[in-house]
C-alpha positions as CSV (number, residue, x, y, z in Angstrom):
1,M,-27.7,14.6,-4.5
2,H,-29.6,11.3,-5.0
3,Q,-26.8,8.9,-4.0
4,P,-26.9,7.1,-0.7
5,L,-25.2,8.8,2.2
6,A,-22.5,6.2,2.5
7,E,-21.5,6.6,-1.1
8,V,-21.4,10.4,-0.9
9,G,-19.5,10.1,2.4
10,K,-16.8,8.0,0.8
11,W,-16.5,10.4,-2.1
12,L,-16.3,13.4,0.2
13,R,-13.7,11.7,2.3
14,S,-11.5,11.3,-0.8
15,V,-12.0,15.0,-1.7
16,V,-11.2,16.3,1.8
17,Q,-8.3,14.0,2.2
18,G,-6.8,15.1,-1.1
19,Y,-7.2,18.7,-0.1
20,F,-5.5,17.9,3.3
21,N,-2.7,16.0,1.5
22,Y,-1.8,19.1,-0.5
23,H,-2.5,22.0,1.9
24,A,-1.7,20.5,5.3
25,V,1.5,22.5,5.9
26,P,2.5,23.9,9.3
27,G,0.5,27.0,10.2
28,N,-2.4,26.2,8.0
29,I,-4.7,24.3,10.4
30,V,-7.3,27.1,10.5
31,S,-7.7,26.8,6.7
32,L,-8.1,23.1,7.0
33,R,-10.8,23.4,9.6
34,S,-12.6,26.0,7.6
35,F,-12.5,23.8,4.5
36,R,-14.0,20.8,6.4
37,L,-16.7,23.0,7.9
38,E,-17.6,24.5,4.5
39,V,-17.8,21.0,3.0
40,S,-20.1,20.0,5.9
41,K,-22.4,23.0,5.3
42,R,-22.7,22.2,1.6
43,W,-23.5,18.6,2.4
44,L,-26.3,19.7,4.8
45,R,-27.7,22.1,2.1
46,V,-27.8,19.3,-0.5
47,L,-29.5,17.0,2.0
48,H,-32.1,19.7,2.8
49,C,-32.8,20.1,-0.9
50,R,-33.1,16.3,-1.3
51,S,-35.9,16.0,1.3
52,Q,-39.2,17.8,1.1
53,E,-39.6,17.8,4.9
54,S,-35.9,18.4,5.6
55,R,-35.6,15.9,8.5
56,I,-31.8,16.1,8.8
57,T,-30.5,18.6,11.3
58,W,-27.0,19.9,11.9
59,K,-26.7,17.7,15.0
60,R,-27.6,14.6,13.0
61,L,-25.2,15.5,10.2
62,A,-22.4,16.0,12.7
63,G,-22.4,12.3,13.3
64,F,-22.0,11.7,9.5
65,V,-19.3,14.2,9.3
66,E,-17.3,12.6,12.1
67,Q,-17.8,9.2,10.5
68,W,-16.9,10.1,6.9
69,L,-14.7,13.2,6.9
70,P,-11.2,13.0,8.2
71,P,-10.2,15.4,11.0
72,P,-7.8,18.2,10.0
73,K,-4.2,17.6,11.0
74,I,-0.8,18.8,9.7
75,L,0.7,16.2,7.5
76,H,3.9,17.9,6.3
77,P,6.9,18.9,8.5
78,Y,8.4,22.3,8.8
79,P,10.6,23.1,5.8
80,Y,13.8,23.2,7.8
81,F,13.2,19.6,8.8
82,R,12.4,18.5,5.3
83,F,15.5,20.1,3.7
84,D,17.9,19.1,6.4
85,A,20.1,17.0,4.3
86,K,23.7,16.4,5.1
87,Y,26.0,15.3,2.3
88,P,29.4,13.8,3.0
89,R,32.3,15.7,1.5
């Protein structure tokens, strides 16, 4: 809560990227977008609590989100591509 935005942004990037590395399977893009949005909402709430006058808006936070949080994308192939091994007999 009291750390600089850049430090929190780096930490959140690692958290979101770790989630994406595990859950970014085909057909799960909606869940990835939802997770990123929820992280952004929580970050905004913490920044609101940090300031007495609450100067940060969603529009301003969107710039930080684009800068620090990775965009959701599918990182794993479909299973039939992944398990398409041919062994010589």
